[in-house]
C-alpha positions as CSV (number, residue, x, y, z in Angstrom):
1,M,0.0,-0.2,0.1
2,K,1.2,3.6,-1.0
3,F,1.1,6.1,1.7
4,D,2.4,9.5,2.7
5,P,5.1,8.7,5.9
6,K,4.7,12.5,7.1
7,K,1.0,11.5,7.9
8,L,1.6,8.8,10.2
9,D,1.8,9.1,14.1
10,A,2.1,4.9,14.9
11,L,4.1,2.6,13.6
12,A,3.5,-1.6,14.3
13,V,6.8,-3.5,15.2
14,R,6.6,-7.1,14.2
15,L,8.5,-9.7,14.8
16,H,8.5,-13.2,13.0
17,G,5.1,-11.5,11.9
18,R,3.8,-11.1,15.6
19,Q,3.1,-7.5,16.7
20,I,5.1,-7.0,19.8
21,G,4.9,-3.4,20.1
22,V,4.4,0.1,18.8
23,I,6.3,3.6,17.9
24,N,4.7,6.2,18.6
25,R,5.2,9.7,17.1
26,L,4.2,12.6,19.8
27,A,3.9,16.0,19.8
28,G,7.4,18.1,19.6
29,D,8.9,15.4,17.1
30,R,9.4,13.0,19.8
31,Q,9.4,9.2,19.6
32,I,8.4,6.4,22.0
33,F,8.3,2.7,22.0
34,A,6.0,0.3,23.9
35,F,6.0,-3.5,23.9
36,E,2.4,-4.7,23.9
37,Q,0.8,-6.2,26.9
38,G,0.7,-9.9,25.6
39,Y,4.2,-9.9,24.7
40,I,5.2,-8.7,28.0
41,D,3.2,-11.8,29.5
42,D,4.5,-14.2,27.3
43,P,7.3,-16.3,29.1
44,Q,7.9,-17.9,25.7
45,R,8.4,-14.3,23.9
46,P,10.7,-14.2,21.2
47,T,14.2,-12.2,22.1
48,L,14.0,-8.8,20.4
49,S,17.2,-7.3,21.9
50,L,19.1,-7.9,24.9
51,S,19.2,-4.1,25.3
52,F,15.8,-5.3,27.0
53,K,16.8,-7.6,29.2
54,G,17.2,-6.4,32.9
55,R,19.8,-7.7,35.3
56,T,17.8,-10.1,37.0
57,G,16.6,-11.6,33.3
58,G,13.2,-9.7,33.1
59,L,12.0,-7.6,30.2
60,V,12.6,-3.8,30.5
61,T,9.4,-2.1,29.8
62,A,10.1,1.2,31.1
63,L,9.2,3.8,28.6
64,R,11.5,6.6,27.4
65,L,10.7,9.6,24.9
66,V,13.4,10.1,22.3
67,P,13.5,13.5,20.5
68,R,13.4,13.4,16.6
69,R,15.5,9.8,16.7
70,V,13.9,6.6,17.2
71,P,14.7,4.8,20.4
72,P,18.6,3.2,19.3
73,F,17.5,0.0,18.8
74,F,15.7,0.8,15.9
75,S,18.0,3.5,14.6
76,N,20.5,1.1,14.3
77,L,18.3,-0.9,11.6
78,L,18.7,2.2,9.3
79,P,21.4,3.2,6.5
80,E,23.6,5.9,7.3
81,G,25.7,8.4,5.7
82,H,25.3,9.0,1.7
83,L,22.6,6.0,1.5
84,R,20.5,7.5,4.2
85,E,20.8,11.0,2.4
86,Y,19.9,9.6,-1.2
87,L,16.9,7.4,0.4
88,A,15.6,10.4,2.6
89,K,15.5,12.5,-0.5
90,L,13.6,9.7,-2.5
91,A,11.0,9.6,0.2
92,D,11.1,13.5,0.5
93,V,11.8,13.2,4.2
94,N,14.1,14.8,6.3
95,P,17.4,12.4,6.8
96,E,17.1,12.9,10.6
97,C,13.5,12.1,11.0
98,E,14.1,8.4,11.3
99,F,10.4,7.9,12.4
100,F,9.4,8.8,8.4
101,L,12.6,6.6,7.3
102,L,11.4,3.7,9.2
103,A,8.0,3.8,7.8
104,V,9.3,3.5,4.3
105,L,11.9,1.1,4.9
106,G,10.9,-1.2,7.2
107,A,9.6,-3.8,5.0
108,D,13.2,-5.3,4.3
109,L,15.0,-4.6,7.8
110,P,18.2,-7.0,8.8
111,G,16.7,-10.1,11.3
112,A,13.3,-11.1,11.8
113,L,11.7,-7.7,11.8
114,V,9.1,-5.4,10.0
115,I,8.2,-2.2,10.8
116,E,4.9,-1.1,9.2
117,P,2.3,1.8,9.4
118,L,-0.2,0.4,12.4
119,A,-3.5,-0.8,11.1
120,G,-5.9,2.1,11.2
121,D,-3.0,5.1,11.2
122,V,-3.4,5.3,7.3
123,K,-6.1,7.6,6.4
124,E,-8.6,6.6,3.3
125,D,-7.1,9.7,1.5
126,D,-3.6,9.1,1.9
127,A,-3.7,5.4,0.8
128,H,-2.7,5.7,-2.5
129,H,-0.3,8.7,-1.7
130,D,2.7,8.5,-3.9
131,V,5.7,8.9,-1.6
132,G,7.5,12.0,-2.2
133,D,7.9,14.2,-5.4
134,A,11.7,14.3,-6.0
135,D,12.6,12.8,-9.5
136,R,13.1,8.8,-9.7
137,P,16.3,7.7,-10.8
138,D,14.6,5.3,-12.8
139,D,11.0,4.1,-14.3
140,R,10.6,1.8,-11.2
141,P,8.0,2.7,-8.7
142,R,9.5,4.6,-5.8
143,E,8.7,2.0,-3.2
144,A,10.9,-0.4,-5.4
145,V,13.9,1.6,-5.2
146,L,13.4,2.6,-1.5
147,R,12.9,-0.9,0.0
148,F,15.9,-2.6,-0.6
149,S,18.5,-0.9,1.7
150,L,20.1,-2.4,4.7
151,A,22.0,-0.8,7.6
152,G,25.2,0.5,7.7
153,V,27.4,3.3,5.5
154,Q,28.4,1.4,2.3
155,W,26.3,1.1,-0.8
156,K,24.7,-2.6,0.3
157,F,21.2,-3.7,-1.4
158,S,19.2,-7.1,-0.6
159,A,19.3,-9.1,-3.9
160,V,18.2,-12.6,-4.9
161,M,20.7,-14.5,-6.6
162,E,19.4,-16.0,-10.0
163,A,19.9,-19.4,-11.4
164,S,22.3,-17.9,-14.0
165,G,24.7,-16.7,-10.9
166,G,23.6,-13.3,-11.8
167,L,22.1,-10.8,-9.4
168,T,19.0,-9.0,-9.3
169,V,17.7,-6.2,-6.9
170,P,14.2,-7.4,-6.4
171,A,11.4,-5.0,-6.6
172,G,10.4,-4.0,-2.9
173,G,13.0,-5.4,-1.5
174,M,11.3,-8.4,-0.3
175,G,13.0,-12.0,0.0
176,G,16.3,-11.2,-0.9
177,S,18.8,-13.7,0.1
178,W,22.1,-12.3,-0.6
179,I,23.9,-8.5,0.1
180,V,25.3,-6.9,-2.6
181,K,28.4,-4.7,-1.9
182,L,29.3,-2.2,-4.5
183,P,32.7,-0.6,-5.1
184,S,33.6,2.8,-3.1
185,A,34.4,5.6,-5.0
186,R,37.2,6.7,-2.5
187,F,38.9,3.5,-1.8
188,A,40.3,1.0,-4.7
189,A,39.0,-2.5,-4.8
190,V,37.2,-2.6,-1.8
191,P,34.8,-5.7,-2.8
192,E,38.2,-7.5,-4.2
193,N,39.9,-6.8,-0.8
194,E,37.0,-8.3,1.5
195,F,36.5,-11.2,-1.0
196,A,40.4,-12.1,-0.3
197,M,40.0,-11.5,3.5
198,L,37.1,-13.6,3.9
199,E,38.7,-16.3,2.0
200,L,41.8,-15.9,4.4
201,A,39.7,-15.8,7.3
202,S,37.8,-19.0,6.5
203,R,41.3,-20.5,6.3
204,A,42.4,-19.1,9.5
205,G,39.4,-20.8,11.0
206,I,36.9,-18.3,11.0
207,V,33.3,-18.7,10.2
208,V,32.0,-16.9,7.3
209,P,29.0,-16.2,5.1
210,D,29.1,-17.7,1.4
211,N,30.2,-15.0,-0.9
212,R,31.6,-14.2,-4.7
213,L,32.7,-11.4,-6.6
214,V,30.2,-10.6,-9.4
215,E,30.6,-8.3,-12.4
216,M,28.9,-5.0,-11.9
217,S,27.3,-5.9,-15.2
218,E,25.5,-9.0,-13.8
219,I,23.8,-7.1,-11.2
220,K,20.3,-6.0,-12.6
221,G,17.9,-3.4,-10.9
222,L,20.6,-0.9,-9.6
223,P,19.6,2.6,-9.6
224,E,22.2,4.6,-11.4
225,E,23.0,6.6,-8.3
226,A,24.4,3.3,-6.8
227,R,26.9,2.7,-9.6
228,A,30.4,3.6,-8.8
229,P,33.9,2.8,-10.4
230,G,34.9,-0.4,-10.5
231,S,33.6,-3.6,-12.0
232,K,33.0,-5.9,-9.5
233,A,31.1,-6.2,-6.3
234,L,30.6,-8.5,-3.6
235,A,28.0,-10.8,-3.1
236,V,27.4,-12.2,0.4
237,R,25.0,-14.6,1.7
238,R,22.3,-12.9,4.1
239,F,22.9,-15.3,7.5
240,D,19.6,-13.6,8.7
241,R,18.0,-15.5,6.2
242,A,17.3,-19.5,6.5
243,A,17.2,-21.9,4.2
244,G,13.8,-20.9,1.5
245,G,14.5,-17.5,2.8
246,S,12.7,-17.3,6.0
247,P,14.1,-14.9,8.3
248,V,16.3,-15.4,11.5
249,H,16.4,-12.5,14.0
250,M,19.6,-10.7,14.5
251,E,21.1,-7.8,16.2
252,D,24.4,-6.1,16.2
253,F,26.2,-5.0,19.4
254,A,25.5,-1.4,18.9
255,Q,21.9,-2.4,19.4
256,V,23.3,-4.7,22.2
257,F,24.6,-1.8,24.1
258,G,21.6,0.6,23.4
259,Q,24.1,2.8,21.5
260,Y,23.0,5.2,18.6
261,P,25.0,4.4,15.3
262,N,27.0,7.6,15.3
263,D,28.4,5.9,18.8
264,K,29.6,2.7,17.2
265,Y,33.5,3.3,18.0
266,H,32.9,5.0,21.6
267,F,32.1,4.0,25.3
268,R,32.8,0.1,24.8
269,S,35.6,-2.0,24.1
270,Y,36.1,-5.5,22.8
271,A,36.1,-6.8,26.4
272,N,32.9,-5.6,26.9
273,I,31.3,-7.7,23.7
274,A,33.4,-10.6,25.3
275,S,31.8,-10.2,28.4
276,V,28.2,-10.2,27.0
277,L,29.1,-13.5,24.8
278,W,30.5,-15.2,27.9
279,A,27.2,-14.9,29.9
280,E,24.6,-15.2,26.7
281,A,26.4,-17.6,23.9
282,G,29.1,-19.3,25.8
283,E,32.8,-20.4,25.9
284,D,33.0,-21.2,22.4
285,A,31.3,-17.9,21.3
286,V,34.3,-16.3,23.2
287,A,37.0,-18.3,21.4
288,E,35.4,-17.3,17.9
289,F,35.2,-13.5,19.2
290,V,39.0,-13.7,19.9
291,R,40.0,-15.6,17.0
292,R,38.0,-12.8,14.7
293,V,39.7,-9.9,16.6
294,V,43.1,-11.3,16.4
295,F,42.6,-12.0,12.8
296,S,41.3,-8.1,12.2
297,V,44.6,-6.9,14.2
298,V,46.7,-9.5,11.9
299,I,45.2,-7.9,8.7
300,G,44.9,-4.4,9.7
301,N,41.3,-4.1,10.1
302,A,40.6,-0.9,11.5
303,D,36.9,-0.6,11.3
304,M,35.5,-3.5,13.4
305,H,33.3,-1.5,15.3
306,L,30.2,-2.5,17.7
307,K,27.9,-2.4,14.5
308,N,30.4,-5.1,12.8
309,W,29.7,-7.6,15.3
310,S,26.6,-9.6,15.8
311,L,24.2,-11.9,17.3
312,L,21.7,-14.5,15.5
313,Y,18.7,-15.9,17.2
314,P,18.0,-19.1,15.4
315,D,15.9,-20.5,18.2
316,R,14.2,-17.0,18.3
317,R,15.3,-16.7,22.1
318,K,18.9,-17.7,22.6
319,P,21.5,-15.8,21.0
320,V,24.6,-17.0,19.2
321,L,27.8,-15.3,17.2
322,S,26.8,-14.6,13.9
323,P,29.7,-15.5,11.2
324,G,32.2,-13.1,10.7
325,Y,31.8,-10.2,8.5
326,D,33.2,-6.7,7.0
327,F,36.5,-8.3,7.1
328,V,38.5,-5.5,5.3
329,A,42.1,-4.5,5.6
330,T,41.8,-1.0,6.2
331,L,45.6,0.2,6.7
332,P,46.5,0.4,3.4
333,Y,43.7,3.1,2.9
334,N,44.6,4.7,6.2
335,P,48.0,3.9,7.3
336,N,47.8,5.6,10.4
337,D,44.7,4.3,11.8
338,T,44.1,2.2,14.9
339,L,41.7,-0.5,16.0
340,A,38.3,0.7,15.9
341,L,37.4,-0.4,19.7
342,S,40.1,-1.2,22.7
343,F,41.6,-4.4,22.9
344,G,43.5,-5.2,26.0
345,G,43.8,-1.6,27.0
346,S,45.4,-1.2,23.7
347,P,43.9,0.6,20.2
348,S,47.5,-0.4,18.3
349,L,47.4,-2.4,15.3
350,S,51.3,-3.2,15.1
351,E,51.1,-5.9,17.6
352,I,49.5,-8.1,20.2
353,T,51.1,-9.4,23.4
354,P,50.3,-11.9,26.1
355,G,49.8,-8.9,28.8
356,Q,47.5,-7.2,26.6
357,M,45.4,-10.8,26.4
358,R,45.4,-10.8,30.1
359,R,44.0,-7.5,30.6
360,F,41.4,-8.0,28.1
361,A,40.1,-11.3,29.5
362,D,40.3,-9.6,33.0
363,T,38.2,-6.8,31.8
364,A,35.7,-8.9,30.4
365,R,36.3,-11.2,33.6
366,I,36.5,-14.3,31.6
367,P,39.3,-17.4,31.7
368,A,42.6,-16.2,30.6
369,S,44.3,-19.6,30.2
370,A,43.1,-20.6,26.5
371,L,43.0,-17.2,24.9
372,W,47.0,-16.7,23.9
373,K,47.0,-20.6,22.2
374,I,44.0,-19.1,20.5
375,A,45.8,-15.8,19.3
376,V,49.2,-17.8,18.3
377,E,47.1,-20.3,16.1
378,T,45.0,-17.6,14.3
379,A,48.0,-15.6,13.6
380,E,50.2,-18.6,12.2
381,R,47.0,-19.9,10.3
382,A,46.5,-16.5,8.6
383,A,50.0,-15.9,8.0
384,A,50.8,-19.5,6.2
385,A,47.5,-19.4,4.1
386,W,48.3,-16.0,2.9
387,K,51.2,-17.2,1.2
388,G,49.2,-19.2,-1.2
389,L,46.0,-17.3,-1.1
390,E,44.9,-16.7,-5.1
391,Q,42.5,-14.5,-4.0
392,A,45.4,-12.1,-3.4
393,D,46.1,-11.6,-7.1
394,L,42.9,-9.7,-7.5
395,L,44.2,-6.8,-5.5
396,P,46.5,-3.9,-6.9
397,K,49.9,-4.7,-6.4
398,D,50.7,-1.9,-3.7
399,L,47.7,-2.8,-1.9
400,R,48.8,-6.7,-1.7
401,A,52.2,-5.3,-0.5
402,S,50.7,-3.3,2.0
403,I,48.3,-6.2,3.4
404,N,51.6,-8.7,3.0
405,K,54.0,-6.3,5.3
406,Q,51.1,-6.3,8.0
407,I,50.2,-9.7,8.2
408,L,53.9,-10.7,8.4
409,E,54.8,-7.9,10.8
410,V,52.1,-8.6,13.2
411,A,52.3,-12.4,12.9
412,A,56.1,-12.1,14.1
413,T,54.9,-10.6,17.5
414,V,52.3,-13.6,18.3
415,K,55.0,-16.3,19.3
């Protein structure tokens, strides 16, 4: 149904098809989220977010007015940066008015959420209103252009893999089981970089989603504004979609900690993430997390912020650590960069030390005994696999040389 988002006052929040709450827009451009009583009273309710879990395990139901924005959990579902500005322009809404953005993007969100106008809130005279008056970038209906974005800064779109191997951005953004990550206009060979690092991560023992490089010409249905210099894009299978396309709920750690996306580099450390994993997902999840942090230091990935770590809820209640994603060697693009979050009191990408690992474990309040062994094994496997990694041949010579230097130097410190 077409509607004017600026005439809405309430959005239904649906999890696994069930309405669990409502986001209301109040006077003064303030928003508030409230759970449905039936959800509160259900002892077997599906988990929305650990941010709503109280100290004693109960559901936090306190109401809090938020000016202009929506509450942090919902804000993190929305795209950031230029992609947000682009989609807001199409919808003819202010990019800072997150309530309206959720209204038009809520059909294809990460996880098992759907956010849509509350039944009865769409007035009859608005039911056929075309969203916004800005010029379309192509001849598709505006909703088809709007509803295939996913959270994050990079141009990413939900897509369907065709039998021929090509990719199509589905009209309306519904049912896509892959994410297409497009080339960067600022940095060279980012899709090739991530493709190579995902393969290296896999060989280092890290769980990663299925992925492949695709020619830009194979991707049908992209608006021209989304096309950037570069011939290849990276297609990554969505781990929040099960076989057959059914949704699996997920949340990132900005959502877990109740922080807005612009705070994804602040206020928390890797030890804070490990502490949550230890309590909620168990020892194996912590081991895998440490493996990924070490790997990120080894390859020089300075961008593993809170939104690049996620939990999945395959049984709808208990979290597990998601597959690893967004592994990109960023140091070649910014040689003076540091870790996105502190690791054992250090943001350095030049080394990993036993003392650093002990401080990390102490802060997280987890056993330290097995962690250094994980670090050594991960660094050794990554360095050994890099020597024969054929995917590295896809990278420009200077980029490959920079990554090679980083891997060998950091691996030498982990003994």
